[in-house]
C-alpha positions in Angstrom: 91.0 87.2 103.2 92.2 89.3 100.2 90.8 92.6 101.5 92.4 92.2 104.9 95.8 91.6 103.4 95.6 94.3 100.8 94.2 96.8 103.3 96.9 96.0 105.8 99.7 96.6 103.2 98.3 99.9 102.0 97.3 101.2 105.4 100.7 100.3 107.0 102.4 102.5 104.5 99.9 105.3 104.8 100.3 105.3 108.6 104.0 105.2 108.3 104.0 108.2 105.9 101.6 110.3 108.1 103.4 109.6 111.4 106.8 110.2 110.0 105.6 113.6 108.7 105.1 114.5 112.4 108.8 113.9 113.2 110.8 117.0 112.3 114.3 116.8 110.8 113.8 113.4 109.1 113.9 112.4 105.4 114.7 115.6 103.7 114.3 115.8 99.9 117.5 115.0 98.0 116.7 117.1 94.9 117.9 120.7 95.6 118.2 122.7 92.5 121.7 123.0 91.0 123.0 126.1 89.2 124.7 123.8 86.6 121.6 121.9 85.8 120.6 121.9 82.1 117.7 124.3 81.4 115.8 121.5 79.6 115.8 119.2 82.6 112.3 118.9 84.0 111.7 120.6 87.3 111.4 118.4 90.4 107.8 118.6 91.5 108.8 117.7 95.0 111.7 120.1 95.5 112.0 121.2 99.1 109.7 118.5 100.4 110.8 115.8 102.8 110.2 112.2 101.9 107.4 111.9 104.5 105.7 115.0 103.0 105.9 113.5 99.5 104.4 110.2 100.8 101.7 112.1 102.5 100.8 114.0 99.3 100.8 110.7 97.4 98.4 109.0 99.8 96.0 112.0 99.7 96.0 111.9 95.8 95.6 108.1 95.8 92.7 107.9 98.2 91.0 110.8 96.3 90.8 108.8 93.1 87.5 107.4 92.0 88.9 104.2 90.7 92.3 102.3 90.4 93.7 99.1 89.2 95.8 97.1 91.7 98.0 94.3 90.6 100.6 92.2 92.5 101.2 89.7 95.2 100.6 89.9 99.0 101.6 87.4 101.7 98.6 86.2 103.8 98.7 83.3 106.2 95.0 82.7 106.0 95.3 82.1 102.2 98.1 79.6 102.8 100.9 81.7 101.4 100.4 84.5 98.9 97.5 86.2 97.3 97.8 87.3 93.7 95.4 90.2 92.9 94.6 92.0 89.6 91.6 94.1 90.4 90.1 97.3 89.3 87.8 98.9 92.0 85.9 102.1 92.4 84.2 104.3 94.9 80.9 103.3 93.2 81.3 99.9 95.0 82.1 97.9 91.9 85.0 95.9 90.8 86.3 93.4 88.2 89.4 91.3 88.0 91.0 88.1 89.3 92.2 86.7 92.6 94.6 83.8 93.3 95.2 82.3 96.8 98.0 80.2 98.0 99.8 80.3 94.7 97.3 77.8 93.2 94.5 78.6 90.8 92.5 81.7 90.3 89.0 83.1 90.6 87.4 85.8 88.3 85.3 88.3 90.2 82.8 90.9 89.0 80.7 93.1 91.3 78.0 95.4 90.1 75.1 96.7 92.1 74.1 94.3 94.8 75.3 91.2 92.9 78.7 89.5 92.8 79.7 87.1 90.0 82.5 84.6 90.4 84.1 82.0 88.3 86.6 79.6 89.9 89.0 77.2 88.2 89.5 73.7 89.6 92.9 74.4 91.2 91.4 77.3 93.2 88.5 75.3 94.4 90.6 72.3 95.5 93.1 74.7 97.3 90.3 76.4 99.2 88.5 73.1 100.0 91.4 71.5 101.9 90.2 69.6 104.9 86.9 68.6 103.3 86.2 65.0 102.3 87.1 63.9 98.8 83.5 63.5 97.9 82.6 67.0 99.0 85.6 68.5 97.1 84.8 66.6 93.9 81.1 67.6 94.1 82.1 71.3 94.6 84.5 71.1 91.6 81.9 69.5 89.4 79.3 72.1 90.3 81.5 75.3 90.1 84.7 74.8 88.2 84.8 77.0 85.1 81.3 78.2 85.5 79.9 81.6 86.4 78.0 81.8 89.7 76.3 84.7 91.4 75.2 85.7 94.9 73.8 88.7 96.7 76.4 91.0 98.3 74.0 91.4 101.2 74.6 87.8 102.4 77.1 87.0 105.1 79.3 84.8 102.9 79.8 87.6 100.4 80.3 90.5 102.9 84.1 90.4 103.1 84.8 90.2 99.4 82.0 92.7 98.7 83.8 95.2 101.0 87.0 94.6 99.2 85.4 95.8 96.0 84.6 99.2 97.4 87.6 101.5 97.0 86.3 103.8 99.7 86.1 100.9 102.1 89.5 99.6 101.3 91.3 102.9 101.7 89.1 104.8 104.2 91.5 104.3 107.0 94.4 105.1 104.7 92.8 108.5 103.9 92.6 109.3 107.7 96.2 108.4 108.1 97.3 110.3 105.1 95.7 113.4 106.3 97.7 113.3 109.5 95.5 111.0 111.6 96.7 109.8 114.9 95.6 109.8 118.5 92.8 112.2 119.7 95.3 114.6 121.2 97.2 115.0 118.0 100.3 113.2 119.2 102.1 110.6 117.1 101.8 106.9 118.0 104.7 105.2 119.7 104.8 102.9 116.6 105.7 105.9 114.4 108.2 105.2 111.6 111.8 105.7 112.6 112.9 107.0 109.2 111.9 108.1 105.8 114.2 109.0 103.0 114.1 109.7 99.3 116.1 107.3 97.1 116.3 108.8 93.7 114.0 108.1 90.8 112.8 105.1 88.7 110.2 104.2 86.1 107.0 102.1 86.7 105.5 100.8 83.5 107.1 103.8 81.7 105.9 106.4 84.2 108.5 108.5 86.0 108.5 108.1 89.8 110.2 109.4 92.9 111.4 106.5 95.1 110.8 106.7 98.8 112.1 104.4 101.5 110.2 104.1 104.8 110.9 102.1 108.0 108.5 101.2 110.7 110.1 98.9 113.2 111.1 95.8 111.4 108.9 96.6 108.4 110.3 98.2 105.3 108.4 100.0 102.5 109.4 101.3 99.1 106.9 103.8 97.5 107.1 104.9 93.9 105.3 108.2 93.5 104.4 109.7 90.2 106.3 112.9 89.3 104.1 113.9 86.4 100.5 114.8 86.9 98.9 114.0 90.2 101.3 112.4 92.7 99.6 109.0 92.6 101.1 105.9 94.2 102.5 103.8 91.3 104.0 100.9 93.2 104.3 99.8 96.7 106.8 97.1 97.9 106.9 95.8 101.5 109.0 93.4 103.5 108.2 92.3 107.0 104.7 91.7 108.5 102.7 92.5 105.3 105.2 91.5 102.7 104.1 92.1 99.1 104.3 94.2 96.0 101.5 96.1 94.3 101.4 98.2 91.1 98.7 100.9 90.9 97.5 102.1 87.5 94.4 103.2 85.5 93.4 105.9 88.0 89.9 107.4 87.5 89.3 105.1 84.5 86.0 103.2 84.2 85.9 99.7 85.8 85.4 97.1 83.1 82.2 95.6 84.6 80.3 93.4 82.3 77.7 90.9 83.5 78.5 87.3 82.4 76.4 86.1 79.6 74.8 82.6 79.3 74.0 80.3 82.1 74.9 81.7 85.6 74.5 79.5 88.7 72.5 81.2 91.5 74.2 80.2 94.7 71.6 82.0 96.9 68.8 79.9 95.3 70.8 76.7 96.0 71.2 77.6 99.6 67.6 78.5 100.3 
């Protein structure tokens, strides 16, 4: 499911950053001050910090935000390939945006209070109904395609996606990792990252960022951390087990939650 894949990607990087920070002598910052630098050149906010320490600061800032927009693609075998996500979610357990699975079709999603609203296009419904009879698939498309439907988030069918809409839930384990989580005796796991380095600077949607490269076994991560304001995570690229790319923006901005107007199909009433 989307939450599983998204959480795996973010948590893997958080754990990598935290565990690497426990390893001394790795990933030193590459931005020592130079006596010939121009006075007008902005100061490096991460001067003297290792790459792992920068990543750790970024995860703490990111998990401390009240809301964030996540946009990008993640590989997920359960979805039949990739998941495209463009969602804004908050610690108030609300979200709004779109999901696409398997590279085919999309679903609009809004969650507010204990109610989740969804609108699927035909391609999405057919992709997710593979294995069903043609008659069943056609009936599902006729009933749901292009129409808003709602269900209670307390139902079993909505539990997974409802959890995805809660920023605290998605990033709770990442916060533990970012604060130096590990085994109960404080030792680093044997799966700790083998290396973390700083790889210059870049821009993400016009925002300046420090680029960090992290390795954990066969997995590779590239983090783009904001160098102005709070050290929020601006972009995360991954290859390996949880391959994908996500862009993070609109930190602490209100989630654009608006209940659908007009006729809304009540799925709970249909199932009763």
